[in-house]
N, C-alpha and C positions, 0 to 999 in steps of 0.2 A: 371338448368331446370327441377326441381322437380326430378322424378326418373330417367328419359331417356336422356342422353346427346346426342345432335346431332353428329352423326356419321362423320367422316371424310370421305371424298370421294376418290375413287381410283386415281383420276386425282390429287387431292391434295397430296395423299402420293407420286405420282410420281414425281411431281413437289417439293417435300420437298426433296427426295432423290438426284435429280438432285441439288437442291441446297447446299445440304451437301458436294456432290461431288465438287461442286464449290468452296465450303469454304476449303476443305482439299487442292485442286489444289491452292489456295491462299496461305495457311499456309505453304505449301510445297515450293512454289517460295519465299515467304517472309523470311523463315527461311534461304533458300540458301543465299537471300541477306544479311540477319543480319550476318550469319555465314563468309561471306565474308567480309562483313565492320568491323567487329570484326577483324578479321585478318589483314585486312589494318590499322585499327586503331594501334593494336600491332605493326606491321611492321614500321609504321611512326613514332609511338613513340620511337620505339627502334633505327629506322636509325638517328632521329632527336638527340637524346641523344649521340648517337656514334659521330656524326660529331661535337657536343660542345666539347665532351671530346677529341677527337683526334686532333682537329684544333681550341683551344680555341681564339676567336675574337669576336667581336662585330658583324661583318657581319656573321660569321657561326653561332653565337649564334640566331639571327634572324631567319636565315635560319632554324634552327633546330627546333626552336619554330613553325615556317610557316609549316615545314613538319608535325608536330604534329597536329597541326591546321585542316590540310588539312584532315586527317583521322579522327579526332572528327568530324568535320562538316558534313561528309558522315554519321557516325554513327548517329548523332543528327538528321539529316534528316529523317532517317527510325525509328526514336524511338519517335520523336515529338508529334504523334498522343496519346501516352498515357496521355500527361499532357495538353491533348485540350478537349474541351466538347461543346456541341451542347446546348446553353442556348435558352430558348424560350423567345421571346419578349413579355413581358405583358403589355406594356405600355398603349396599347388600348383594354385591358381586365379589367372588373369590377368584383371583386371579391363578392360572395355573401355567406351568411352563413346561418346556420339552424334556428338561431335565426331570422332572417331577411325574410327568405322565407322557413317557415317549411313544408307547403304543398308540394313545389317542392321538398325538401329533402326527404319528405317521400315517395314521387311517384318515386324518384330515387333508394331509399333503396329496395323498393319491386322489382324494374327491376333488382338490383344488386342480391338479393336473387334469383330471378328465374334463371340468367343467371349464378349463382355460381361463381362470382368472387369478388373482392374486392372494396369496397367503394373508391370513388375517395378521393385523398389526398385534393384537393380545387376544388372549381367549380367557374367557373366563367361565365360572360355574355360579350358576343362582339356584334359587330353592324350588323355582316354580316348574309347571308342565309346558314348557315351551323354548325353543331356539329363536334366534334372530341374529342379523348382522346389523351392526350400527355404528355411528361415527358423531363426531361434533359438529353439527352443522352451523353454518354461519352465511351471509350473503358472500363472502369471498371463496366459499367452497364452490360456487357454479365456476370460477374460472383458475382454481388451482387443485392440483390432485390431493384428496384426501385418504389417509389410511382407514380402513373399516377394520372394526374388532367384531369377535364372535362372542356370543354367550349362549350357553346349554344348560337347560334346567337339569337340576337333579331329579326333580321329579318325573322330568320327560324320560331321561335315562333309564330311570327305574320300571317304566313302563313299556319300553319297546326293544326290538331286537337289534342287533347289529347292521343287518340289511335295510331295516326300518329307518335306523339313525342316517345311515349313508343316503337314503332318499330323502329326509328331513332337510340335511345339510347341501345335499346338491340342489335341492328347491331354493335354500337360502342363498347360497354361492350364484345361482341361476339368474338373480336378479342382477347381476353385475356382470355377467358374462359377454355380452356383446354392446358394441357401441350405440346401436339402435335403443338398448335399454336406458341410455342416459338421459334421454329425453325426459324420462320419469323423474330423474334428480332434479332437472331444471325446471320442471313444473312444482316438485316439492318446494324447493327452494324460493321459487317467486310467491307461492301459497304461505311460505311462512315470512316473507317480507311482508306481505298485505296483512299476516295477522299480527305481527310486530306492530304495525301501524294502529290497527283497530283495537287491541287487546292487551299487548303487552307493554303497558303505560306507567307503571309504578315509578320508574325512577325519573321519569320524564314529568310527570304529576308532583313528584316531590322537588323538581326544579323549578317548577311554576310556582309552586308554594312558597319555595326561598325567595323567588323574586319579588313576588307580590308582599312578601313580609318586610321588606327592605322599606319600603314606603308606599303610603297610599295613592302617589301618583303613580306609581307601576301596576300595584293592583287593578287600576282600572283598565290598563292596556293588559294585563293579563288575562281579564274578564272578557274583553273585545276578542282575544287570540283564541279563547277558548270557544267562542261562537263559531268563529271562522274555521277551527279544527273541527268543530261538531257537524258543519257542513261537508267539510272533506271526506269525512267518517261516513256520512250518510252516502255520497258518493262510492265511495270505495269498498263499503259493504255489497252494493251491487256488483262491482267489480269482482269482490271476494266470492260470491255465489257462481258467477261464470266461470272463474277459473277454477273453483274447487269440486265443482259440479265434473268438469272435464277431467280434472286430475283423479277423480273418484274412478271414474269411467275407465281411464287409462291404467290406474291402479289394478282394477279388478282384472283388465287384460294382461297385465305384467304378472299377476298370481298365475293365470293361466299357462304363461309363457314360461315360467319357473317350474311348474309341474310338469310341462313337457320336458325341460331340462332334466328334471328327476327321474322321469320313466326312462329318458335315455341311458342314464348313468346307473340307475338300479332295479329298472322296470316298473311297470305299472302297479302291480297288486302290493308292494310293499308300501307306498305311499297312501293307498286305499286302507290298506289294514290300519295303519296309523292314525288317519284321518278318523276314522270309525271308531278306536279305540280311546282318543285322547280325551274324549268328554267323560268317559267312565274314569280315567287315570285322574282326570283334574277335579272330580267330584268325590273321588277316595282321598286325594290329598287334603281336600277340603273338610271333609269329616275329620281326619286326624287335626288340622289345624282349629276346628271349632271346639273340638274335646279339650284341646289345651288353654284356647280360650276362656274356658269354663274354668279352667283350674287354677287361673293366674289370682284369685283371691285367697287360694289355698297356698300359694307360691309353690306351684307343683308344674314341672317341666318334662321334658324328655330329652336325652343325649341324641337321638337320631329319630327323625321321622320316618324314615323310608321303609325301613322294613314291616312298618305300621300301616304306610301306604299300600305296599303290596299285598298285606294280608288283606286289607278292606277291599282291594281291586278283586283279589281272588274270590274272596267271601261272597262279593256280590255276584261275581261271574256264575260261582257254584249253585247261588240261589236262584239265579234266573236260568239255570241248566245251560250257560253257554259252555262251548266245547273249549278245553285248555290245551293248547299245543306248545311245547318248548318252556313251560313255566307261565304263559302269556295267554289271557282271554281272547278268543276269536270271534269278533262280532260281524255277522254277515251284514250283506244289504239288505237281506229279506227280513233280519229280525230286526235290524235297524228301523225300517220302514213299519213294521208291524205297530209300533207305537205311536207313528206319527202317520197318521191317514189323511193329513190335509193335503186337498188338491189345490189350494189356493197359493199360486205364485206372486209375490210382489218384488219387483225388481228394485231394490232400494237404491236409491241413486245416490244417497250419501254414504253407502258403505264402500269401504276399500278393499273388501275381501268378498268374492263370489260365494254363493252358498256352499256347504259342504258336497250337496246331492249334486250341483252343476260340476262342482270340480271332479268327484268321481265318475259322472258321465263322460267328462272329455278323456279321463284316463282311460276309461275302458275302451273308448273309441279308438285310442293310440294303441292299446294292447300290447306293448312292449314286453316281453319274457323277463322273469326275473334274472337277474344277472350274478348272483350268490346265494349260497344256501345257508349263510351264517345266521342262524335263527337265535342263537343264544342273547341273553338278555344284554343290553348294550353298556350297561353298566360294569360288563367283565373286561370292557377295554381299559377301564381306570386301574391303576395300582394302589394298595392299601383303602380299599374303596369305602370301608368303614369309618377310618380315619378322616377322610375327604367329606362324607354324609354327616358327621359330627361337626365338622367344621362349618359346613354351610348351615346346620341346623342352629348353630351357635349364633350365628349371624342373624338368622331369622328372629331369635331371640333378644337381640342387641337393644332393640326399642323400648322393651317391655319394662316398666317400672313396678317391681315387687316390693312389698311393704317389709319383708324379710328376706334373708338368702333363700334362694329355691332349692329345692330337691328335685332329683331326677327319678320319676318314675320307671318301674321296669317295664319293659315292652308286654309281658305277660299280663300286666294289670290293665293295660291299655285294651287288649283282645278280649278279656275277660268283661270288662265294662261294655265293649263295643258288641259282644255277643249276648250280654244281657239286655242292652238297649234294643238290639237287633230282635230278639225274643219279644221283647214287651211291646215293640211296636210292628211287629208282624203277625198278620192273620193266618189260620190254618191252611197249609197246602192245597188241601181237597179243593179250596174255591180257585186256586190259579190265578188270582188277582181280580176276579169278577167284582168283590166288594171293597176294594182297594179305594176307590173314588164314589163309590155309591153305597146307599143305605139299604137294608132288609125291606122285605116288602111288608107294607103296613095299610094298604088299603082294604080293611076288613074289620068287623066287629064281633064280640063276643059269640053271635050266632054262627060265625064261621067254624067254630070249634063242633058246634052241635049237629053241622050238616056237612060232616066230614065226605069228600068224594071216594069213591070206590078206589080200591089199591091199585097202584100203578106198577108196571113192571119196568120204568125208567131207573137208571143208575145216577149215581152222582158224575162218573166219568162221561156219560151222555149231556148231563144237564150242564157241566161246565166244560163244553167241548170247546175247540178253537173257532168253530164258526160264532158261538155264543160270545167269547171273548172279543174277538173282531168287530161283532155287532157294537159292544161297549166303546172300544176305540174309535170305530168309526163315528159314532155318534158324539164323542168327546170332540173328535176332529171337526165336525160339521158346526157342533155349537162355536166353537174357536173361530171357525173360519165366518160364521154369521156376525161374530162382533166385530172383525175386522172390516166385513161388507159394510156392517152400519155405521161405522166411523167413516168411512169412504164415503157412504152417502150422506152423510151429515158434513162432509168437509173437514173431518178433524184430521182426515189422511188424505193429503193433496198428493194426488197421483195421475197421470195422464191414462195409462193401460196397466191393466194386470191379466194374468193368466188363471182360468179355473179349468181343470182337467184338459189341459191341453190346448183351451180355446182362448182367445185373446177377447177382453172386454174392456169396456171405457165407463168411467163412472156412471153415466147415464143409463148403463144395463144393470145397475145393481138392483133396482126396484124388483126386476123380473127373477134375477138369481137369488133374491133374498126370499121371494115367494116361494121358488121352485126347493130351496134348501129347507125352508120351514115346513114344506110338505115332506122332503125326506126326513127330516128329525121327527116329525110326529109318527112317521111310518115307523121308524127304528125304535121309538119310545114305546108303540105298541107292541112291538116284538118283544121289547125287554119285559115289559109289564107281563105279557103272557108267559115267558120264560120264568120271570120271579112268582106267577102263580103255581106254575108245575113246579119250581123248587120248593115252593111253602107246603104242596101237598104232600110231596116227596117226604118231606121231615114230619110232617104232621101223621101220615101214615107208619112213619117208621116208630114215632112214639106211641102209637095207638096198638101196634104190632107187640111193642117190648112192653106194653102195659103200664106207661108211665105217661099218659096223656094228661093228667093233671098237674104233672110237674112241668111239661110243657108248656102248659098254657100260662104258668105262674111266672116261669123263666123268658117266656116271650111277653107277657105283659110289662114284666118289669123293665125291659128293654125299651118297649114303645113308650112308657112313662116317662123314662129319662131323654129318650129322643125329642118327644114333643116339648118337654121342658127345656131341650137344649136349641130348638128351633127358635122359641120365644126369647131365650137368653140373649142368643147370638144377634137377634133384632134389637132387643135393648143395646146391646154393646155398640152395633152398628150405629145406632141413633145418637149416642152418646160419643161416639168418634166422630160424627160428622159434625154436631153440634160444637164440639171444642176445635174443630180445624183451624179456626179462626186465631187459636192462642198459639199456632206455631208459624205465623206470618204477622208482618207487620200490618196492623189495622187501626184506623183512627178512634180516638177514645172514645166519643159518642156510640160507635157501632161494638165496641168493646161492652159497655155498659150494657147495652139491648142485647146482646149476645149471650152475656153473664146471666140475664134473666131466664132465657130459654134454654141454658145449661142446667139451671137449678130445678125447670120443671120436669127435665129428662132424669137428672138425679133421684128422684122421688121413686121412679119404679127401679131404678138400679140400686137403690139403698136397700130397697124390700126384697131384691133378689139376693143381695149379697148376704142379709138376714137369713133367708132361705137356705143359702149354701152352708152358713155357720151351723145351723141347727138340724140340718137333714143329713143322716148317717150315712145317705148314698154317696156322699161327697168326701167323705172323711180321709180316703185314702189319698187324694189330691191337696187335700188342706194340710200342708205343713206347718209348721212354727210360722216361717216367715210370712206366708199367706194369710193366715190366722191373723197376726199382729198388724199386717197391713189393712186388713178388711175392719179391723174393731177400731185402729186410728183412723180410719177413714168415716165411718158411719158414726161414730162418737163426738164428731165435731161438726159446727155448723160453719162451714167453710165460706168465705168471701171471695177469695181469689182475685180482687184488682179494688183499689183505692187510691185518690189522691194522684190518679193519674200514672198509678205504677202497678205490675202484678204483683202479688205474694206467692215468691216461688216455693215457699215451704209447703204452703196450701196447695199449690197447683203439682209439687211432687207428691204429696199424699192422693191425690186425684189419679195421677197418670199411673202410679205404681200399682194403685187398687184396680184399675182398669187392665193392666197388664196381666196381674194376678188372676183377675176374673175371668179373662180370655183363656189363660193357661188351665184353670181349673173346670170350667164348662166343656172345653173341647177335650180335655184329657179324660174328663167323667165319661162322655159320650162315648169317645173311643174304647174306653174300658170296659163299657156295658156292653158295646157292640162286640168286641172281640169275646166276652164271656158268653154272649148268646151262640156266636158262630162257633165257638170251641165245643159248646153244648151239643149243638147239631152235629157237628164233626164226629163228636164221641158216641151219636146216634149210628152212624153210618159205619163208624168203626166196629160197634157191636153188630151189627147185620154181617158185616163180613166176617167178622170173628165166627159168628154163628155158622155163616155158610161153609168156613173153611174146617169148622169142627164137624159139620154134618155129612161134608165131603170125606172126611177122613174116617169117619164110621161106616159110610157106605162102600169104601173101600175096603 
């Protein structure tokens, strides 16, 4: 970074020191185990040889060899990590060269020079919304330099500007820009050593099995070795926790430092902008992925994901009324916080990255000016971008097994299907998201219609204002916080301290905080209930004024009938889901038989409800041929599910498919009727506005 390197923070130094002590603790423990294992191996070899010499015979020869093998296996277990490595799977990556992409390589070279690190060994393009520097890691990489490679996701290049790409790559290279950062690499490798000893044992287990299969004499000593190894693993798991927690804490500080490097190279704002947009970019690409997952059965795919990702990203941005600058949505810190009003902060000690909010706060404190005005899409750095995107897309499809040769769908087909699905799953804009996660007011009876309140002067704009929507988001945040606090209170979440609204608490404080938040939630619910009544009265008056009160009553009643039934249906489904949970895990035979009896009891109302769906015209739109067939196949059979100590898989398939279709039908039907009534109410408001406009024109 030119003449002045980014200084290491005091907290980074503190975490680095703690990590070094954790490494020393591991080395001491490990050397003690190695010395013991070597002594055991020598002792076993000596005992085996003596046994063979003093009592020469085939049995004693086999026993002597077995004793020697026992000591050898324990020692090999502790040393096997030296001969293993962590190889990166590159099958999903597309390598690019300087000849193919000269402008990209020139751009990366400039960043490398500014950060004062080494140019990547190789540069790859992946399909995802990310970027990373990686290398093949092994025990020996702690002692010998390893060249690192860079991978950049096409989904990332498709959703950030050139200056934002500079910020992201400077962050990645910043991890290796100073010697003091290398302590993180040492801690990482020590962590990998312990992980290898504890969990990466497939080849070692195969060796043990091969030795045991040679002779019954050997198998006895293998069994003893396994017991010794189990004790070693218990000890090393405790060491692993100590080293890993310190590594994660250091890793979070390394992220802050890499952010500081990025800010010095590109400025604070470009990295902030990209951090705020990446979730939207990733969500948009996943929508495209999910669409083509659903097309596998029809052998349909696409030649290029990325125009479709960009289409979805900008479509969502426009729907949420986000500003778009230089072709990219701009997500402000304020708009991001609006949908997440949680005040609960848990410092996740097992997380390798700090929270995005914390990273943004630190970048704002640095407040480094943006160093470039290159706001064009970062994919503009690439030559023949469309051909490269198509190659990356093809790599993504290479693992898909189609029953027949697939055909490529036109991008226009995707856009039409997406807009159709978006329209079907969206509620009228009048409500501004008020009903996205809540139902309409239903705390009334038929007498409410006969005791209509006086006309109100309120408007829909006032009823669905920002303050009302913020109340909804705040209540949702409090309810989410309460669930986490209750898990802390019960011990399901083990944590020493947490912050709430800027104040530090310990688990013993949760009782008082839960009581306080329950009170806050109750007040917000009452506020929302009062607003629901105002909204109901507003539309009730509109219907009366327009002379269609009876139609209003009928439509609202139809919605309430479906809603009430949906609540009952959801409970039936939840009961059956819980009752069948044992089928998804290893369960003793006696328990399976007992649980099957309970399942069959709960199936009685479930089957009755399926028959209700088949007979009721209100559900006909959601009942396609596939759903109807699965329901009929399921209710027409007396399914047993289990017998002779084995599950009947075909019968289980009938049950689980029927359950999945039941969940789909009841929820989609409920949403459709919810949208029908909300669209009807919106039409009443639209009629009112048209009447006011006409009246204004006449008076003019």
